[in-house]
Structures are given as C-alpha cells and as structure tokens.
N, C-alpha and C positions, 0 to 999 in steps of 0.2 A: 386456487379455488377451494382446496381443502381447508385452508385457514379461514377463508371467508365464510364457508358453511359452518365451521365450528363456532366462529364468532357470532353468527346469526343465531345459532342454537343456544349459545350461552346468553345472548341478549334476551331471547324469548323466555329463558328459564329464570334469569336472575335480574334482568333489567326491568324497566317500567311495564313491559307487557306481561310480566309473570302473573300467573293465575292466583286469585285470592279467595276462591269459593270453597276450598277444601278445608276440612277440619284438621287440626294438629294431630299427628299420629300418636303422640305421647304427652303426658302432663308437663314434661320439662321443656317443651317447645311451644312457641306461640303459633297462632293460626297463620300469621303473615308478618313479614317485615320488609322494609325497603329503605335503602339510603337513596334519597332522591334530591334533585334540584327542584325546590318548591318555591315558585315565585321569586327566584333569584337567591334563595337561601338553601344552605345544605341542611336537610332535614332527615332525621332518622325516625321513621314511622313504624310503630310496633302495635300489632293487633294481638293482644294477650289472650291466652286460652284460660278462661275462668268460667265459673258457673254462669249459665245463660241469663239474659235479661228477664226481669219479672214481667215486663209488659209484652203484650201481644198486639202490636199495631197491625192494622189490617193490610198494610202494604209491605211489611217488612218480613223477610225470611231469614235474616241474619242469625237470630237466636237458634234456629234449627240445628246449626252445626256446632253449637256450644254445649258444654257438659250440663247435664241435669244435676250433677253432684258438685259439692264444694271442692274447689281446688286449693290445697293447702298453701300457706304463704311461702314456704320454702320452695315449692314447685314454681310458683309465680316468679320468685326471685331467680330461680335457675333459668326460666325462660328469658329473663332480661339478660343474664350473663351469657346465655347461649348466643343471643343476638350480638352482644358486644364482642364476643370472641370471633363471630363470623365477620364482623366489619372492623376488626381491630386496626387495620391499616388506614382506616378513614376517620377514626375517632378524633384525631387532631384538627379536623376541618369542620366538624359538626357545629351548626349554629342553632339548631332547634331539635327538640325531642318531642315527638307526638306519641301520647299514651292513650290507647283505646282498647276496648274489650267487647265490641258488638253490643254495647249497652251503656252503662254509666260507671266510670271508675270510682266515683264518689259513693256509689251504692255499696255499703260495707257488707251486705248479704251476698254480694257476687265477687267483689274485688277486695282482698284482705287489706285492711287499713295499714298494718305494719309493713306489708310488702310495698304499698304505694309510698309510704314514708321513706323507706330505705332507697327505693329507686330514685325518688325526687331528690333526696339529700345527697345521693352519690354524684349528682350532676355537678356539684362543686368541684369535683376532680377534673371536669372538662371545662376549662375557663372560656372557650370560644362559644359555648352554648349560652345564648342570651335569653332564650324563651322556652318555656315548657307548655305544650299544648295538651289539654286534658279534656277528653270527650265525656260528656255526661248530660243527662236531663238536668235542667237548672234547679229543679226542686231539691236535689241532693247537695247542691253546692252552697253550704252555709258560709257566712262571712268569716266566722272564726276559723273554720277549716281552710278556707282560701288563704287567709292571712298566715296560718300555720305553715302551709306548703310554700307560700311565697318566701317567708322568712327562712324556712328550712333550706331552700335551694339558693336564695339570693338572686333568683331569676324573675323575669316578667312572666305572668301567667296569661295564657290565652285559652279561654273556655270555648270548646268546640261542641256545638249542640244542634239538634234538628229543630228548625222552625217550620219548615215545609210550606205553610200558607197562612195568610192573614185572615182567611175566611173561616169564621167559627163553625159553620155548617160542614164545610169540607174537612176541617180538622177532626171533627167528632164523627159525623155520620159516614164519611167516605174513607178517612184515613184511620179512624180509631185512635187518635193521638192521646186522648185523655190528659191533655194539658191545656186548660183554658188560657186565653191570652193574658189574663191578669197574673197568672203564675209565671208565664214567660217574662213579663215586664218586671215582676218582683225579683226575678233572677238577674235581670239587667241591673237593677238597683244594687245588688250585692257585688256584681262585677265592678261597677263604678266605685264602690266603697273601697276596693283594694287596688284601684288604679289598674285594673286588668283590661284585657282586650277580648273581643268576641269574634269567633268564626262560626257561621251558621249556614245550614243547608236550606235552600229554597228549591221546591220541586216545580219543574216546568210540566204542566198538564197533570195535576194531581187527581183530576176526575177523568176517568176514561171516556165519559160522554161529552167532554169538551170539544169544541171545534178548535182549529189551529189559532184562529183569531182570539177566541176566548182564553186559550191557554197563554198566549203572549200577554194579554191584558192582566190576567190574574197573577202571573209571575212578576210582572212589573209592579203591580200593586203591593205584592208581598215584599219585594226588595225595598220599595219606598217606605213601607211600614217599619222595617228594621232600621233603615237609614234615619228616619225621623226619631224613632225611639232612642237610638244611639246618640243622635245629635242632642237630644234633651238631657242626656246624662254624661256627655263628653267621653264616650267610649269609642276608641278606634275599632274599626270592624272590617271583616272580610266576608264576602258572600261566595259560597259554593253553589253554583247553579247546576242542578242535577236534572237532565232530561229523564222523565219518569220511565221506568221499565216495569214490566209485568213479572214479578218474582213468582216462580212456580210454587204452588202449594199454599198461596196466601188467599184470604178472602177477596183482596183487591184483584188478584188474577182471575178469580172466578167471576167477579162482577164485570171485568173487562171482556171476558168471553161472551157475556150476554148482551154486550152492546153491539148493535148491528154496524158492521163496517168499522170496528174499532181500529183506530190508527194511532200509533205512538207519536211522540213529538217529532217535528222536523228539526234536524240539526241546524239547518240554515236559520230557522227562527231563533233557536237558542243562541247561536253566535251573534245574530243581529241584536238581540236584547243585551247580551253581555257587552258588546261594543258600545251600545248606547249608554249603558250605565258606567262603563269605564270613562267615556267622554265626560260624564258628569262628576268625575273624580272619585268613583268608588273602586275599591280593590275587589276584583272578582276573578274567579277561575271556574273551570267547567269540570263537573264530575262525569267523566265519559265512560266509566266502567259500570257494567251490570253485576260486578262482583261475583261472577260465575254462577249467578242464580236465575238467569233468564236465557231463553233461546233468542236468536236474532229476530224472530218474528215478533217478539215482545219488546223490541228496542228500536231506537232511531235508525238502526241499520236496515230496517224493513222499508223505510220511506223512500219515495222516488228520488229525493234529492241527495241521497247518501252516496258518498264516494270516499275512498281512502285519502284523497286530497283534502277533503273537509276536515278529517281528523288532524292532518298535518297543520292545516290553517289554525284550527282551534288550539293545538298545543303551542304553536309558534306565537300566536297573538296573545295568548293568555297564560297557560300553565307553565311555560318555560321562561317567561320574561320577568325581569325585575319590576315590581310595582311598589311604589311607596305605600307604607301603611296608611290605610284610608282614615282621614280625619272624618268625624261625623258630618254627614252631608244633610242639610235641611231642605225643606220644600222650596224656599226662596231661591237657594242656589241651584236646585234642580230646574226650576222654572227658567232661570236665566240661561241655563245651558241648553234648553230645548231649541 
C-alpha cells in the first residue's frame, strides 16, 4: 500500500495531472513542462517563463502569472536546459518539442530571438524529434522567420495558435481577440508557404449567454471554417477543442457572472462533437484543463453530466490514441460523412 500511495502522489505531481497554474519560482525555471504521450507521439511540452503577452484578451488570465519585465536570453536558455536535465533519461525517445510562453514565441519583445534560435537549432542533436511546435499569434510568424527556423532545425514546423471562433462579433466584442479573420487567413498562407502544419484552439461555448445547442453549432462551424481554410491551402491540421472555462479576474468571468443561470459547457456535448469530427477525418483532441485558473463552478465539472468516467472516456478516445495527421478536409467530404 505504501508503494501504491507513493506512486499515486508522484503521478499527481509529475504526470499528466500536474498543476500548471503557478508562476515559475525563479527566472531559470519554466512555468511548466511535461513529457507526455500526445496523440501517439512522445512530446516534450515546455511553457517558458518570459515577459508576459502584450495582448489582454477578455477571456485569458494566462499572462497574469508571467513577468512584467524582460527575461534575458541566458535565463530562457537555462530554463530549457533545466527541463532537458530533468527529462534526460527520456530524450532518446522524444518525437516532438512544443515551445510556448503563454503568448507568442515569435514576439521578440517577449521571447528573445537568440534564445529561440539556439533552442530550435539544438534539436538537431535529438534525431528522433521530427516536429517542433511553436505557439504564437499568426501575425508574428513571418515567412522568412518560419523558413529560418525550419532550416535551422531540419524539422517540420507546426504552428500552434488560438482561433477560438469563426464569429467576428464573438471574436472582438466577447473575447477581445483583436485578430480579424483576414489576419488569421493571411497567417495560414505563410504556414502553407513553408509546408508547415497547423494546430489551433477552438472554444466550445465562447459566449456565456449561449445555450448548449447554440454552443455545439457554433463550435462545429468554427471547426469547419478551419478545415475549409486549411483544405484550400493544403495544410495538415489538428484541432484542440477547449470547453470554455471562466478564468478568475478576466472581463469574460465578470460577464459570465452577470448572465442569469450561467452554465459552463457540458462535457458530453464536447465529446459528441469531437467524435463527429473525428469520423469526418479530422485530427482532434480535447483541452480538458482549466490551467489552474478557474474554480470547478466555472468549468464543465459543474454540469449535471460530469463524472470521472467521462474524463477517462475523453482521454482514451482522443488524447491518448494515435491519430493520423489530418489531411485538409473540405466541405464536400464533410457532407459525404454526415
């Protein structure tokens, strides 16, 4: 029993359930890292401790935990090496490296260019890594810079970005995204130009006033928008479907409190939509964490359908299984799959 309890404790501290809402204690450590099985691939995800994102989206509390001050390149590099030393026994099996900083790693006012260059170039020493995932707003990802990092690493680049919703009114008035759809589409053109891939977040129930039925329809429309845009450009893509949570201290949280009988998304609805899209040939996984930034009353855990078994179902069906990289799926193919 003692061994079982110790293993459970270690799993909670260092496995997939580990908390990610806290700030890094020092400049030489990242906010969060995890070696994980991601859609059948061995991925090392690192959330770097850098200067906070310059944007203040109405729904996002992630920048609150980041530094207001510049973090020097040498400290960012030390964060990387800290993680590598922590996972040194696993580096021989890593297939992906995910680089994020609660903002945009291509924004050189927050993430030092020279540090990103050195981290990306160093992956040549890890021959099993085939892909580098870089999180950013698309406006920062220029073609020349993307080509530079691709050539520097010799790896495929996957650009991770927030799309959230295809509804322009929701994007601006409710979410405060400050990224018109034409800016997002122009970013896709640049990804296509370097033969890259896209991973993007879609929010399930981005408006707290939505009904469950409206939330399902809106999320499906957003996923289809991304699928069609990628199909036009020949971009392989993955969708991260995130059930919306109310992040404490954000304008979105305040707005949700003013909605009579506000209800977070139902996890059963999220799973149903993900299954539907997977049957249509899309690569999809579920963002089930509230990143330590919400109480349970502001997440799907509050809803009447929630159970721990649902979490197990979601992880087993989506996040832990091997899925083929999604070929761009067009509207005709979707219609045939209905």
